[in-house]
N, C-alpha and C positions, 0 to 999 in steps of 0.2 A: 504494500500500500504506500510505499515511499519510493521516490526516484532520486536517490542520493547521487547517482552518477551524473544525471542530467543537471541537477542543481550545482554540482561541483564544476561541470563544464561551463555553466553560465557564469559562475563566480570567477573562474579563471579568465573567461573571455572579457569580462568587464574590468578585471583587475582589482577585485575587492577581497583578496585573500586574507587580509588582516583587519578588515572593517568590523565594527560592532553591529550586532543585529538590532532590528527595530521591532516594536510591538505592533505596529499597524502598517499595512502596505501602502498607505498614502497619508499625506499630511492632513490632519483633521481640520475641516473648515476652510481649506484653501483648495479651490478647484484647479485642475490642470487646464489651462487655456491655450489658445493658439500661439500666443506670445510673439506677435509679429515684430515687435521692437526688441526682442530678447537677443542675447548673444548667440552666435551660431554654435552648433554642437562642436565639441572638441574632436570628435571622430576617432577617439582612441580605440573604439570597438565597433563592430558591425551592429548598429542599432536594430535593423530589421531582423537579423539572425537571432539576437537575444530576445526580441519581442516574440518571435515565433516559438522559441524554446519555452518561454514563460507562458505563452498561450496554450501550448501542449500540456504543461504542468497544471495550469488553471482548469483545463477541461477534463483532466484525468485524475489527478491526485491532490490538487491544491485549490479548491473552489474559493478559499478565503482571499486569494489574490486576483480573482477574475475581474472585478470591477477596475482595479488599479491598472492592470495590464491592458484591458480594453481601452482605457483612457490613453495610455501610451501608444497603442496601436493606431489611434486616430491621426497621429502626427508622424507616422513612420517615414513618409516621403520628404519631410522637411523638418527634422527634429532640431530643437534648440537645446541650449545647455540645461534649461529647466526641465525639459523632457528626459534628458539623460539622467538628471538627478532623481526624478520620479521613478524611472526604470530601475535605478540602483537601489532605491528604497524598497521597491517591490521585491527585488531580488534578495535583499538582506532579510526580508520577512520569511523567505523560503528556508532559511537555515533552521527555523524552529521545527522540530519534528511535530507534524500535525497529529498523527496517531500511529500506534504500533500495534499490529494484530499478530499474536503469536500463532494462532491456528486459523486456517481458512474456514473453519466451522463457526467462528465468532461473528456476530452481527454487531456493528458499532453505531452508536449515535454520538456525534461530535457537535459541540456548540462552537460556532465561529464568531461570536459577538465580541467586537472591540477588545477591551482589556479583560473581559471575563475569562477566568481560568479555563483552559481547555480540559474538558472532562470526557471520559469515555465510559459509556454504559455497556457492559458486556453481558450477553445472555447466550447460553449454549442451546443448540437445537437438538 
């Protein structure tokens, strides 16, 4: 239920090997906008490639980052430095283990709300 290999590839691609993790995938109360007047992206990494990898994660194992990654994908063809920062923040959120299932027979209910602790309710079939 985790994709550690893909997360590590994303972190290496962006160059965030020693960065600290974040509690939320986007900045609370600050929407990601087009930012026409913003500074151009640094281009240290392939923005579209990292967005694609994070979209795969969001769709398969990390639904908690889906909204933030979708916002970043809107600006994939003309990213600014603010968009790179948002993408990095979403990526730093992926370092948190979302859940760990020891047996494929377990059913899990996970709470994805803000700073609420991630809890797992397990019941055997």
